[in-house]
N, C-alpha and C positions, 0 to 999 in steps of 0.2 A: 504494500499499499504506500503510495507516494504522499508525503505530507502536503506539498503544494496543492495537490488535487483535493485533499480533504479541506484545506484552508479556503478553497474556492466553492466548496459545496454548500448546499442549502442545509445540510445536517449541522455544519459548524454554526450557522446563524441560529438554528433552533437550539443548539446546545448552549450558546451564549445567552439566549433569551431565557432558557429554563434555569441556567445557573444564576442569572440575575434575579429571576423571581424567587428562587430557592434562597438566595442570600438575603433578599429583602424580607422573606418570611422568617428566616432565622434571627435577623436583627430585631424585627418586631416582636418575636416570641421572647427572646432573651431580654429585650428592653422591658416588656411587660413583667417578666419574672423579676427583674431588678427592681422596678418600681413597686411591685407588690411586696417584695421582701423588705425593701427600705421602709415602706409605709408600716408594715407590721412591726418591725423592730422599733421604729420611732414610737408607735403607739404604745408598745409594751414598756419601752423606756419611760415614756411620759407617765404611764400609770404607776410605775415603780417610784418615780420622782415625787408625784403627787401624794402617794401613800407615805413615803418617808418624810416629806415636809409636814404632813398632818401629824405624824408620830412625834417629830421633834418639837412641834409647836405646842403639843399637849403636855410636855414635861415642864417641871419647875426649872427655874433658871439654873440652880446648881447641878441638877441631874442633866440638864440640857448640855452643858459644857462637857461633862464626862461622856455622854452619849455620842456627841460629835467626834470626840477624840477616838473612842472605840470604833466608830463607824469608818473613820478614815484609816485606822490601823489594819482593819479587816479587808484591805483592798490591794491584793498583790498585783493586780492588773493595772493599777493606777487609773481607774475609770471614774471613781466617785469624786464628787466636788461638794464641799460644804463651806459655808461661811457665816459667821454671826458678827453683825456690825452694829455699833451704837447709833443713837439718834443723829449724832453729828457725822456719821460715815466712818468712824474709826473701827479698825478691825479688832474684834474681841477674841474670836476662835476661828479655826478652820484653815483650809489650804488655799484660800483666795486672798491675794495680796490686797486688792482694793475692789471697790464696786465697779462693775462694767458700765460704760457710758449708755445713755438712752435706756436705762433699766426701768421696767414697768413693774410696779408693786401691786398688781391686781390679782395676785394669787393664780396666774395662768402660766402654763408652760410656754417658753419662748426660746429663741435662738439668741445666742450671745457669744462674744469673743472675750475671754478672760485670761488673766495672768495667774497661772498655777504656781504655788510656791510650796516646796516641801524639802526633805532632806537631800533630794537629788538636784535641787536648784530651781530656778524660775523658768517657766515655759508658757508660751502663748498657745491657747487651745480653743477650738470651736466646740461649744457645749450646748446642751439643752438644759435649761434650769427654770426654777420657779422661785419667785421673791415674795415673802410674806411678812407683813408688818405685825409684830407681836404686841400684846397688850401694854408692855412696859416701854414701847417706843423703839425697841431694837428691830433690826431687819435681818430675817433669816433667809439665806440663799442655799438651796439644795439643787445640785445638778448632776449631769452625767456626760462624760466624754462621748462624742459621736464618731470617733475615728474608726470604730469597728464597722460602722455602716460604710464609711469611705473604703475600708479594706474590702468589704463585700463588693462594692462597686468596681474595684480593681479586678477582683476575681471574675466578676461577670464580664467585664471588658475583655479579659483574656479568653474567656470561654467564647465570647462572640467572635473574636479574631480567629481562634482555632476552628470554631464551627464554620465561619465563612470560608476559610482556606480549605478545610476538608470537603465542604459541600461543593465548592467550585471544582476542585479536583475530581470529586466523584462524578459530577455532571459531565465533565470533559471525558473521563474514562468511559462512562456509559455511552456518550455520543460516539466516541471512537469505535467502541465495540459494536454498536448498532449499525454504524456506517460500514464497518468491515463486513459484518454479517449480510447486510442488504447488498453490498457491492458484489460479494461472492455469488449471491443468487442472481443478480442482474447479469454478471459476466457469464454465468452458466446459461442463462436464458438467452443472451445475445448469441452465444455459440450455437445453441440448438436452433435458434431462428435462422442463423446464417446457413446451417446445414439444410434446413427446410427450403430456404430460398434457392439453395444450390440444386435442389431436386430431390432431396431425401424426404419423401412425403410421409414416411413411417415415423419420423422423429416427432417426439412429444416433449412438452415443457414439464419439467419435474415438479411435483407438488406433494405436500403432506396431507394426510386425511384428518385435517383439523379445521377449526373455524377461522383460521388465519386469513385475512383478506387477500393476501398474496396467493395463497393456495386456492381460494375460491376463484380468483381471476384466472389462475393456471388451468383449472378444471374447465372453465368456460371456454378459454382459448383452445384447449385440447379438443372439446366438443366441436368447436368450429373447424378445427383442423381435420377431425374425423369426417365431418360433412364435406369439406373441400376435397379430401382425398377420394371420397366416394364419387363426387361429382366430376372430378378430373379424370378418374378411371372410366367413368361412364362416357364422358365426352371423348376420351381417347378411343374407346371402342366403338362409339357411335359413327365416327367417320368411316372406320373400316366396314361397319355394318351397312351404312348407306352405299358405299362404293360397291360392296358385294351384291347388294340387292338391286342396285341400278344397272350393274354390269350385265346381268343376264338378259333383261328385256332390251337393253340398248344394243348388245351384241347380236341378239336375235333380229332386231330391226335392221341393223347394218348388213348382216348376212342375207336377209330376205331381199333387201334392195339390190345388193350386188348380184345375187342369183337371178332376180327379176330382170335387171338390166342385161345380164349376159345370156340368159336362157329364154326369156319370154319372146314369143314370136307373134302373139296375138294380143289384142286389147284385153281380152278376158284374162289372160295370164298376168298381164300387168296389173289389172284390177285386183286379182287375188294376191299378188305380192304386196300391193299398197294396202289392202285390208289387213294382212298380217302385220305390216309395219305399223299401221295405226294402232292395232291391238297392243303391240309391244310398247309403243309410245304412251298409250293410255295407262298401261300398267305403271310405267315410270312416272307419269304425271300423278297417278293415284298415290304413289309412295311419297312424292314431294309434297302433295297437298296434305297428306296425313301428318307428315313431319311439321309442316307449318301450323297445322291445327293444334298439334301437341304443344308446340312452342308458344302459340297464342294462349292456350289454356294455362300452361305452367307459369307464364309471366303475368297472368292477369291477377291484379290485387283488388279488382272492383267488386263491390257487392251491391251497387246501385240497382242492378237488375234482379236482385233477390226478392222473393215474396213468397206467399203461401201457395204451395203446389199440392194438388190432390194427386197422390200416387196412383190411385185406381184409374183416374182419367188418362194420365200419360201412359200407363201400362196398357190400357185398352187401345189407345191410338197405335202403339207399337205392335200389338198383337194383330190389329186390323191390317196393318201394313205388311206383316210377315206371313199372315195366314195363307194367302195364295201360294207362297213359296213352299210353305210346310206341306200343303195339300198336294202340290206337284210332286213332292219327294215322298209322300205317303207317311208323313209324321203328324201325330196328333198334338195339337197346340192347346194346352189347357191353362186356365187362369182361375186362381182361388183367392178371393178377397172377402174376409169375414167382416171387416169394418171399413168405413170411409176414412182412410188415414191421410194425413197431411204432413208436409215437412216445409222447412224454410230454405229456399234455394232458387237456382236459375232454372226455369222450366225447360228451355231448349237444351241446356247441357244435360239435364237429367234424362230427357228423352233420348239424347245421344248415347248416354251411358247404358240405359236399359236396352236400347236397340242393339248395341254391340254385344251385349250378353246374349240376347235372344238369337242374333245372327250367328254367333259362335256355336250356340247350342244346336241350332238347326243344321249348321254346316257339318259338324262332327257327330251327329246322331245318324245312325244307319236308317235305311228305309224301313218303315214299319215301326219305328220307335216312337218315343213320346218326349215332349218337352213341357214342363210344368212351371208356371210362374205363380208364386204364392206371396200374398201380402198379409202380414200379421203384425201384431203389436208385441214387442219384446219388453224387457225390463228397462224402461226409460227411453226406448228406441222404437221406431217404426222400421220394419225389415222387409226388404224386397229379396226373395230367394228365387233363383232360377236353377232348375234341376233337369238333367237329361240322362239318358241311359246309353250314352256313347262310350268312347274309349276312356274318358276321364283323364285326370291329371295326376301323375304319380307324386308321392310326397316330396321327393328330391327335386321336382321341377316346379313346385308351387311358387317359389321366389323367382325362378328363371323366366317363367311365362310372363311375368310383369315387365321384363326388359324389352326394349325396342328390338324388333326384327327377330325375336327368338321364335324358332319353329321346331317343335319336337320331331324326332325322327319318325314317330308314328303317323304324323300328319303331313309329311313332306309332299305326298302326292296330291294333297288337297290345296286348292288355290287359296291364297291369302297373302297378307303383308307381314304378319307378326306384330301388328301395332294395335289391335283391337283392345286387348286387356290392358296394355300400357295407356291407352287413351282413357279407359274406364278409371284406372287408378289415378290418373292426373285429375279428372273431374271430381272424384271422390275426395282427393286431398285438398282441392280448391274449396270444397264445401265443408271440410272438417269432418266428413263422415268416415265410416269404417268399411273397408272392403276385405272380405275373407273368402278363401277357398277352403271348403270343408272336406273332410275325408268321407269316403263312402264310395258305393258303386256309381258308375257314371261320373259326371261332373256336377258339383253342387257349389254355387257361388252366392254370396250375400252382400248386399249394400245395406248397412245399418245406419239410420239417420235419426238424430234427435228429434223430439217432438216439435211441431211448428211453434209452440208457445215458448220455446227456448231457441231463438235464432242463433245461427252460427256466428 
């Protein structure tokens, strides 16, 4: 990891911001602790001073002098202050050299600067004291040194400095660790993406099975890559399929024209050659038209033409259209509809889907067979089921038959483009319906549609 790169990164800015916020929080917290401790110690000291002042004031003058001496002797920390002064301000007893300036004798605790005098010498001190005028006119001063509070302030200041330094260092350390961790993942993702761009479509972005946003994004991107790989493979195969299916009718048309030009000696022979050529070109045009129709359906995002569609009505229309074809082939075409079912969709597209299913059923059902169209209500769905007793679709071909131009070996001799079921699947997908090829004898397919009261 290069330091200059980290210094230019957004991670450093966030780290500095978090460190500053953390430092401000620590300063505020320790400042509050200092003020709280200072206030508590001051209040406790004031209560002690007031209690002692009342005690000394209640003694007789003789006992008062002895009590003051004993009070000062029992002070190894040299925190106690006491003084007894006459009405004229002369010192009678205690360790105060003289009265402090601006002294208030209202029996209230106050701040003062005094000169302390004892066996160790004279010293200036900041104290909290209380001054009380006694009945005989003397002035009693009882106080306490506040240097211990100042010492606590120094301790808190040191803790603040140490806390600030450690918090800032901790924030920077966390920032560096998070940056290094994120950078490793980004570098790995960049390498994978470069391999994908180079053509390795099987490559995927690594992720953990956690609720980490990075992992969720990787899973979404991997899903997108799966879809892209499928589409690219389908597109790559589509060109080959189109070329293969167009080559046969175009080659047939070319050979027919060449033979007609070389061998035809009469107008009738030329017309026969022209008819064969037109038939081959019509087949090529049908393939192109079907492909364009599929593209139109798959790219359509419109639902403006959607509305309530009666399934029984469109099914009867399709059956009426294919009934003559079925009769010519000796196939019974039956329709069963217990209820008047409706769905929300595009009427023309749904007719096209049902027509393709019935057309396939008639095409692959042998003479004397039966094609049954059934409409019924399922669990939350209206279902259109088309059943025939033809060759059917084997289990391993159920996905393959939905691909473009797929023709099973069993039906190669039957005319067709291999686009019918693919077109049905595209229409069903556009509507958000479900298309299923069911197991069983013959071929059984279903289009399951939500009720018309719940539009797609």
